[in-house]
C-alpha positions in Angstrom: 0.0 0.0 0.0 1.3 3.4 -1.0 2.2 5.6 2.1 3.6 9.0 2.5 5.2 11.0 5.3 5.7 14.8 5.4 9.1 15.9 6.8 10.0 19.4 8.0 13.6 18.3 7.4 15.0 15.1 5.7 18.6 14.0 5.7 19.8 13.0 2.2 23.4 12.2 3.0 26.6 14.0 3.9 27.0 15.3 0.3 23.4 16.3 -0.3 22.7 17.5 3.2 19.2 18.2 4.5 16.2 19.0 2.4 13.3 21.1 3.9 9.6 20.6 3.7 9.5 17.4 1.6 7.2 14.4 1.2 8.6 10.9 1.1 6.4 8.3 -0.6 6.9 4.6 -0.5 5.1 1.5 -1.8 5.7 -2.2 -1.2 8.7 -1.4 1.1 10.5 0.8 -1.4 10.9 4.6 -1.6 9.1 5.7 -4.8 9.3 9.5 -4.5 10.8 12.4 -2.5 9.3 15.7 -3.5 9.0 19.3 -2.3 5.9 20.9 -0.9 5.0 19.2 2.4 1.8 20.4 3.9 1.1 21.3 7.5 2.1 18.5 9.8 3.9 18.0 13.2 7.5 19.1 12.8 9.7 16.1 12.1 13.3 15.3 11.1 13.3 12.2 8.9 16.5 10.2 8.7 17.7 6.7 7.7 16.9 4.1 10.3 19.7 3.1 12.6 21.6 -0.3 12.7 22.7 -2.2 15.8 25.6 -3.9 14.1 26.7 -6.0 17.1 24.5 -7.6 19.7 23.7 -10.9 21.3 19.9 -10.7 22.0 20.3 -11.5 25.7 19.0 -10.3 29.1 20.2 -7.2 30.8 23.5 -8.2 32.4 23.4 -5.9 35.5 20.2 -7.5 36.7 22.3 -10.7 37.3 25.1 -9.0 39.2 27.4 -8.7 36.2 28.6 -5.2 37.0 31.9 -3.5 36.8 34.0 -6.5 35.9 36.2 -7.4 33.0 34.9 -9.5 30.1 36.8 -12.6 31.3 34.7 -12.6 34.6 31.6 -11.0 33.2 31.1 -13.6 30.5 31.0 -16.4 33.2 28.8 -14.4 35.6 26.2 -13.8 32.9 25.5 -17.5 32.9 22.9 -16.5 35.5 21.1 -14.8 32.7 21.0 -17.7 30.2 17.7 -17.4 28.3 14.8 -18.9 30.2 12.6 -18.7 27.0 14.6 -18.0 23.8 11.7 -16.5 22.0 10.8 -14.0 24.8 14.4 -13.1 25.5 14.9 -12.3 21.8 11.7 -10.4 21.5 12.7 -8.2 24.4 16.2 -7.4 23.0 15.0 -7.0 19.4 12.1 -4.8 20.4 14.3 -2.5 22.5 16.5 -1.9 19.5 13.5 -1.4 17.3 11.8 1.2 19.4 15.2 3.0 19.6 15.1 3.4 15.8 17.0 0.3 14.5 15.9 -1.2 11.2 18.4 -4.0 11.5 20.2 -5.8 14.3 23.1 -8.3 14.4 22.4 -11.3 16.7 25.7 -13.1 17.4 24.1 -15.8 19.5 26.7 -16.7 22.1 24.6 -18.3 24.9 21.9 -20.8 23.8 19.3 -21.7 26.4 20.0 -25.4 26.4 16.2 -26.0 26.5 15.8 -27.0 22.8 17.8 -28.1 19.7 19.9 -25.3 18.3 18.0 -25.3 15.0 14.7 -24.9 16.9 16.2 -22.1 19.0 17.3 -20.2 15.8 13.7 -20.6 14.5 12.3 -19.1 17.7 14.6 -16.1 17.4 13.7 -15.6 13.8 10.0 -15.6 14.8 10.8 -13.0 17.4 12.4 -10.8 14.7 9.4 -11.3 12.4 7.0 -10.4 15.2 8.9 -7.2 16.1 9.3 -6.4 12.3 13.1 -5.7 12.4 15.7 -7.0 9.9 18.0 -9.4 11.6 21.4 -10.9 10.9 21.8 -14.2 12.8 25.0 -16.1 13.5 25.1 -19.1 15.8 28.3 -18.5 17.7 30.8 -21.4 17.9 33.9 -22.1 20.0 35.9 -25.3 20.4 38.6 -24.4 22.9 39.3 -22.4 26.1 35.8 -22.4 27.6 36.9 -20.9 31.0 40.2 -19.2 30.5 42.6 -18.7 27.6 44.5 -21.8 28.4 44.7 -24.5 31.0 41.9 -24.0 33.5 43.2 -26.5 36.0 44.8 -23.9 38.3 41.4 -22.1 38.5 39.4 -25.2 39.3 41.9 -27.2 41.4 41.1 -25.6 44.7 37.3 -25.8 44.4 35.2 -28.6 45.9 34.3 -31.4 43.6 30.6 -30.4 43.4 31.7 -26.9 42.5 34.0 -28.1 39.7 31.1 -30.2 38.4 28.7 -27.2 38.5 31.2 -25.1 36.5 31.8 -27.9 34.0 28.0 -28.4 33.5 27.6 -24.6 32.9 30.6 -23.9 30.6 32.3 -27.0 29.2 30.7 -28.7 26.2 31.9 -31.3 23.8 33.3 -29.1 21.0 31.4 -29.1 17.7 33.5 -30.2 14.8 34.0 -27.8 11.9 32.0 -30.0 9.6 29.1 -30.2 12.1 29.1 -26.4 12.6 29.0 -25.7 8.8 26.1 -28.3 8.5 24.2 -26.6 11.4 24.7 -23.1 9.7 23.4 -24.5 6.4 20.4 -26.0 8.2 19.7 -22.7 10.0 20.0 -20.8 6.7 17.6 -23.2 5.0 15.1 -22.7 7.8 15.1 -19.0 8.5 17.1 -17.0 5.8 15.0 -14.7 3.7 14.5 -11.0 2.7 14.5 -10.0 6.4 17.0 -12.5 7.8 20.6 -12.9 6.9 22.3 -16.0 8.3 26.0 -15.7 8.9 28.9 -17.7 10.3 29.8 -16.8 13.9 33.1 -17.9 15.3 33.2 -16.5 18.8 36.8 -15.3 18.6 40.3 -16.5 17.7 41.2 -17.4 21.3 38.1 -19.6 21.4 38.4 -21.2 18.0 40.9 -23.7 16.6 42.7 -23.1 13.3 40.8 -26.0 11.6 37.5 -24.4 12.7 38.5 -20.9 11.4 39.8 -22.4 8.2 36.5 -24.2 7.7 34.6 -20.9 8.2 36.8 -19.1 5.8 36.4 -21.8 3.1 32.6 -21.9 3.5 32.3 -18.1 3.4 34.4 -17.9 0.2 32.5 -20.7 -1.5 29.0 -19.6 -0.5 29.4 -15.8 -0.1 28.1 -16.1 3.5 29.1 -13.3 5.8 31.2 -13.9 9.0 30.8 -12.1 12.3 33.5 -12.5 15.0 35.0 -10.8 18.0 38.6 -9.7 17.7 41.1 -8.4 20.3 38.5 -7.1 22.7 40.6 -7.2 25.9 44.2 -6.8 27.0 44.2 -10.4 28.0 43.2 -11.5 24.5 46.0 -9.3 23.2 48.5 -10.9 25.5 47.2 -14.4 24.6 47.6 -13.6 20.9 51.1 -12.2 21.4 52.2 -15.4 23.2 50.3 -18.1 21.4 49.5 -16.7 17.9 51.7 -13.7 17.2 50.9 -13.6 13.4 47.1 -14.0 14.1 45.8 -11.3 11.8 48.2 -12.1 9.0 47.2 -15.7 9.3 43.6 -14.8 9.1 44.4 -12.8 5.9 46.4 -15.6 4.4 43.7 -18.2 4.8 41.1 -15.9 3.3 39.3 -15.2 6.5 39.7 -11.5 6.1 37.4 -10.2 3.3 34.6 -7.9 2.5 32.3 -10.5 3.9 33.7 -10.2 7.4 32.7 -7.9 10.3 34.9 -7.8 13.4 33.6 -6.6 16.7 35.7 -4.4 19.0 39.3 -4.6 17.8 40.2 -2.5 20.8 43.7 -3.8 21.0 44.5 -4.1 17.3 47.8 -2.5 16.3 48.3 -0.2 13.3 49.7 -3.0 11.0 46.7 -5.2 11.9 44.3 -2.3 11.2 45.9 -1.8 7.8 45.4 -5.5 6.9 41.8 -5.3 8.0 41.3 -2.2 5.9 42.9 -3.7 2.8 40.7 -6.7 3.0 37.5 -4.7 3.0 36.3 -6.1 6.3 34.4 -3.9 8.7 35.0 -3.0 12.4 31.9 -2.5 14.6 32.7 -0.5 17.7 30.7 -0.8 20.9 31.8 2.2 23.0 29.7 1.8 26.2 30.2 -2.0 26.3 33.9 -1.4 26.2 33.6 1.0 29.1 31.3 -1.2 31.2 33.7 -4.1 30.8 36.9 -2.0 31.3 38.2 -3.2 27.9 39.7 0.1 26.8 39.3 2.7 24.0 39.3 1.3 20.5 41.6 3.0 17.9 38.6 4.0 15.8 39.9 7.2 14.4 43.1 5.5 13.4 41.2 2.7 11.9 39.1 5.2 9.9 42.2 7.0 8.7 43.8 3.8 7.3 40.6 3.0 5.4 38.7 0.7 7.7 34.9 0.6 7.3 33.5 1.6 10.7 30.0 0.9 12.2 28.4 0.9 15.6 26.8 -1.6 17.9 25.2 -1.7 21.3 26.5 -5.2 22.4 23.7 -5.4 25.0 25.5 -2.8 27.1 24.6 0.7 26.0 25.5 3.4 28.5 22.2 3.1 30.4 21.6 -0.5 29.3 18.6 0.7 27.3 19.8 -0.1 23.8 19.9 3.6 22.8 21.9 3.3 19.5 21.6 7.0 18.9 23.3 7.9 22.1 25.9 5.2 21.3 26.7 6.8 18.0 27.0 10.2 19.7 29.5 8.7 22.2 31.6 7.3 19.3 31.5 10.7 17.6 32.5 12.6 20.8 35.4 10.3 21.7 36.7 9.6 18.2 35.6 12.6 16.2 38.8 14.5 16.5 40.9 16.9 18.6 40.8 20.7 18.3 40.4 21.8 14.8 41.3 18.5 13.3 38.1 16.5 12.8 38.0 12.8 12.0 34.6 13.3 10.2 31.6 15.5 10.5 28.6 14.2 12.4 26.7 13.7 9.1 29.7 11.7 7.7 30.0 9.6 10.8 26.2 8.9 10.8 26.2 7.9 7.1 29.2 5.6 7.6 27.7 3.9 10.6 24.4 3.3 8.7 25.9 2.2 5.4 28.5 -0.1 6.9 26.0 -1.4 9.4 23.7 -2.5 6.7 26.5 -4.2 4.9 27.4 -6.0 8.2 23.9 -7.2 8.7 23.0 -8.0 5.1 20.3 -5.4 4.9 19.7 -4.2 1.4 20.6 -0.7 0.1 23.1 1.8 1.3 20.9 3.3 3.9 20.3 6.6 2.1 16.8 8.0 1.7 16.6 7.9 -2.1 14.2 6.6 -4.7 14.6 2.8 -5.1 16.1 2.2 -1.7 14.3 0.3 1.1 11.8 2.4 3.1 13.7 2.1 6.3 13.5 5.4 8.2 13.0 7.2 11.5 11.0 10.3 12.2 12.5 12.4 15.0 10.4 14.9 17.0 11.9 18.2 15.7 10.0 20.3 18.3 11.8 18.4 21.1 15.1 18.2 19.3 15.1 21.9 18.4 13.4 22.9 21.6 14.4 26.6 21.6 13.8 27.4 17.9 15.8 30.6 18.2 17.5 30.4 14.8 18.1 27.9 12.0 20.4 25.1 13.2 21.5 22.0 11.2 19.2 19.3 12.7 22.0 16.7 12.2 24.3 18.8 14.3 21.5 19.0 17.0 21.0 15.3 16.8 24.6 14.7 17.7 24.5 17.4 20.4 21.4 16.2 22.3 19.7 13.3 20.6 18.5 10.1 22.2 15.9 7.4 21.7 13.2 9.4 23.5 13.0 11.7 20.5 12.0 8.8 18.1 8.4 9.3 17.0 8.2 6.6 14.4 10.3 3.7 13.1 9.5 2.3 9.6 11.2 -0.8 8.3 10.5 -2.2 4.8 7.6 0.3 4.6 6.0 -1.0 7.9 5.7 1.0 11.1 7.3 -1.1 13.8 7.3 1.5 16.6 5.5 4.7 17.3 6.0 7.1 20.2 8.2 4.6 22.0 5.8 1.6 21.7 6.4 -1.4 19.5 3.5 -2.1 17.2 4.1 -5.8 16.7 4.7 -7.0 20.2 3.7 -5.9 23.7 7.2 -5.2 25.1 6.1 -4.3 28.6 4.1 -7.6 28.9 7.0 -9.6 27.5 9.4 -8.0 30.0 7.0 -8.7 32.9 6.7 -12.3 31.9 10.5 -12.7 31.6 11.1 -11.0 34.9 8.7 -13.4 36.6 10.4 -16.4 35.0 13.9 -15.3 36.0 12.8 -14.7 39.6 11.2 -18.2 39.7 14.4 -19.8 38.2 17.1 -17.9 40.1 17.3 -20.5 42.9 18.4 -23.2 40.5 21.8 -21.6 40.3 22.3 -21.0 44.0 25.4 -23.2 44.0 27.0 -21.0 41.2 26.1 -17.8 43.1 27.6 -19.2 46.3 30.9 -20.1 44.7 31.2 -16.9 42.7 33.5 -14.9 45.0 36.0 -17.8 45.1 35.7 -18.4 41.3 36.1 -14.7 40.6 39.2 -14.4 42.7 40.7 -17.4 41.0 39.9 -16.0 37.5 41.5 -12.7 38.2 44.5 -14.4 39.7 44.9 -16.7 36.6 44.7 -13.8 34.1 46.9 -11.5 36.1 49.6 -14.2 36.5 49.3 -15.8 33.0 48.4 -13.0 30.6 49.2 -9.6 32.1 50.6 -7.4 29.4 54.2 -6.4 30.1 
């Protein structure tokens, strides 16, 4: 059905700037016309919809006590937040991104529930995305080594009681999936859920968690099928130290086996060095930065400006840990701009350029069609911002994109349209009842929390042993 929206201001891209008083028309999910002469309507700033280019569709970590700790402890602590119901958990996460203005979200699925076969779990998450109305990239994460620490976990576990060691093994140690079995699982997931709104990708968790044969199998399958890859890389200083000691030519090896390519998106890259960034840039791979997550987990500041200068394609993700744990991707983009946008008179990029890069590269990372610009023939994926609230003083003409990066946040989002369909309006998702979903999940988690009392009881001892292991084994010199 043909639809139109009047825009007081409409962002056409960093080169074409902002058009005033226009009408955007779309039909069957595609923009058909953008013309001048908008009639009277509430003041709005219409922009391309956002992309959450790295996430895991999981519960809010702080609610399970995973607060103020490095990734290496945090990732174990969040076992307390394993999905109780994969569908409801995914709906909650996807809907939060949707109402914040995202047309697409990457789900790098690192913590299955264990309540159903992996293929069925993927189907449940795809149904959640369909019900929310958001585009989704989905990668079943895989690892086949180092489930507890980056090396021999015996020193961590040796002093624990036998029952405690068993509880940890039950939570974290699984028989590794063979490369062949993982490729077959990914093929089956793609056959079951891939389509115009779902892009199925390969998802190795990270080099320290994946053997060379597994990474080689992923690279070969990607090259043969064109399937995208999504992987963490060099997120923490301990991963940097592990690579330096165990795999010093890691990024070069990834390049040489064909893993690095335009099909690849790498999350974080906080501790990547200049020569590694240059190899990533030359391959056409993307880096998705997750500023607040990096701060929450004390992982460090990523060299995003340096990566951009050497030609890396940069985009932005929330990683389930936005500043206020509210999945506000607009605030996240603003933080990236504030920290990496330049010093003094030397700017890395303008806000409009940074916004366009994040959207275009985010769409490439998630397999969403088009380049993200509002132009005839492109998908009708856009967000309407409340211009009265954004430009609250209305004293003189001010570039609305500059204002957006000065004070914008998700509360200003009036409408989110994806493939021509309104999926959120005035902070409310149209396809799902998010408050009801979150109430149901909260009740389920509260009822279930006692089942992991043994893990909660041993946590102080386990946490101390983890920190001791990493400080002794992998502290950077």
